[in-house]
C-alpha positions in Angstrom: -37.0 33.9 -19.8 -38.0 37.1 -21.8 -34.9 39.0 -20.5 -32.6 36.1 -21.5 -34.2 36.0 -25.0 -33.8 39.7 -25.5 -30.1 39.6 -24.3 -29.5 36.7 -26.6 -31.1 38.4 -29.6 -29.1 41.6 -28.8 -25.8 39.7 -28.7 -26.6 37.9 -32.0 -27.5 41.2 -33.6 -24.3 42.7 -32.5 -22.2 39.9 -33.9 -24.2 39.8 -37.1 -23.8 43.5 -37.6 -20.1 43.3 -36.8 -19.6 40.4 -39.3 -21.4 42.3 -42.1 -19.2 45.4 -41.6 -15.9 43.4 -41.4 -17.0 41.5 -44.5 -17.2 44.9 -46.1 -13.6 45.4 -45.2 -12.8 42.1 -46.9 -14.6 43.2 -50.1 -12.9 46.6 -49.9 -9.5 44.9 -49.5 -10.2 42.7 -52.5 -11.2 45.7 -54.6 -8.0 47.6 -53.6 -5.8 44.6 -54.4 -7.3 44.4 -57.9 -7.5 48.2 -58.4 -11.2 47.6 -59.0 -12.8 51.1 -58.5 -16.2 49.9 -59.8 -16.4 47.4 -56.9 -15.0 50.0 -54.4 -17.6 52.6 -55.5 -20.5 50.9 -53.7 -18.6 51.5 -50.4 -18.0 55.2 -50.9 -20.1 57.8 -49.1 -21.5 60.8 -50.9 -18.4 62.8 -49.8 -15.0 61.1 -49.4 -11.7 62.6 -48.3 -8.9 61.2 -50.4 -5.3 61.8 -49.8 -2.7 60.5 -52.3 0.8 61.3 -51.3 0.8 65.1 -50.7 -2.5 65.8 -52.5 -5.6 65.8 -50.2 -9.1 66.9 -50.9 -12.8 66.1 -50.2 -14.6 64.8 -53.3 -18.1 64.0 -54.2 -18.6 60.3 -55.0 -18.4 60.7 -58.8 -15.2 62.8 -58.6 -13.7 60.4 -56.0 -14.2 57.5 -58.5 -12.3 59.5 -61.2 -9.5 60.2 -58.7 -9.2 56.6 -57.7 -9.3 55.4 -61.3 -6.5 57.8 -62.2 -4.5 56.6 -59.2 -4.9 52.9 -60.1 -4.1 53.6 -63.8 -0.7 55.0 -62.7 -0.1 52.5 -59.8 -1.3 49.1 -61.0 -1.8 47.0 -57.8 -0.8 43.4 -57.4 -1.7 42.9 -53.7 -3.3 44.4 -50.6 -2.8 43.1 -47.2 -4.5 44.3 -44.0 -2.1 45.1 -41.2 -4.5 46.3 -38.6 -8.2 46.9 -38.3 -10.6 48.0 -35.5 -13.9 49.5 -34.6 -15.2 52.1 -32.3 -16.9 51.0 -29.1 -20.3 51.7 -30.5 -19.5 49.9 -33.8 -20.5 53.1 -35.6 -17.1 53.5 -37.3 -14.2 51.2 -38.4 -10.7 51.6 -39.7 -8.2 49.5 -41.5 -4.5 50.0 -42.2 -2.8 48.0 -44.9 -0.2 47.8 -47.5 -0.9 48.1 -51.2 1.8 46.6 -53.5 1.8 48.3 -56.9 4.1 48.4 -59.9 5.3 51.8 -58.7 6.1 50.7 -55.1 4.3 50.0 -51.8 1.7 52.3 -50.3 0.5 52.4 -46.8 -3.3 52.6 -47.0 -5.6 54.0 -44.3 -9.4 53.4 -44.7 -11.9 55.0 -42.4 -15.6 53.9 -42.5 -18.6 55.2 -40.7 -22.2 53.9 -40.5 -24.5 55.9 -42.8 -28.1 54.7 -43.0 -27.2 51.4 -41.5 -24.3 50.7 -43.8 -20.5 51.1 -43.3 -19.3 53.6 -46.0 -15.8 54.9 -46.7 -15.3 58.4 -45.4 -11.6 58.6 -45.9 -8.9 56.9 -48.0 -5.3 57.7 -47.6 -2.4 56.4 -49.8 1.1 57.2 -48.4 4.3 55.9 -50.2 6.4 53.7 -48.0 
């Protein structure tokens, strides 16, 4: 009985953790579709690799916020749709690929998240013009 209970609790914990992290992707997707960097900021790690077209660098969180605000001021988004998402076997990292429709065209967006202190945080954001 104890073994069954432990297995059941482990399974529930796994699904609860997975749900929380995939709900983070839903919130991140919403923030991207609105160009809402303030909402996106809570999901950024201390260091974030950002690639916009041919410019790529690793930024501290504050600088990453400025870079993203600049990007969204020039590329006003109207929609973001997830095309594909997945997670590593151990659930310690996730990714999402989607399309961001903006006034300047459509961008393919790649998002990579990793667990940091029990929370999925964005490690990398990539915006490529379609």
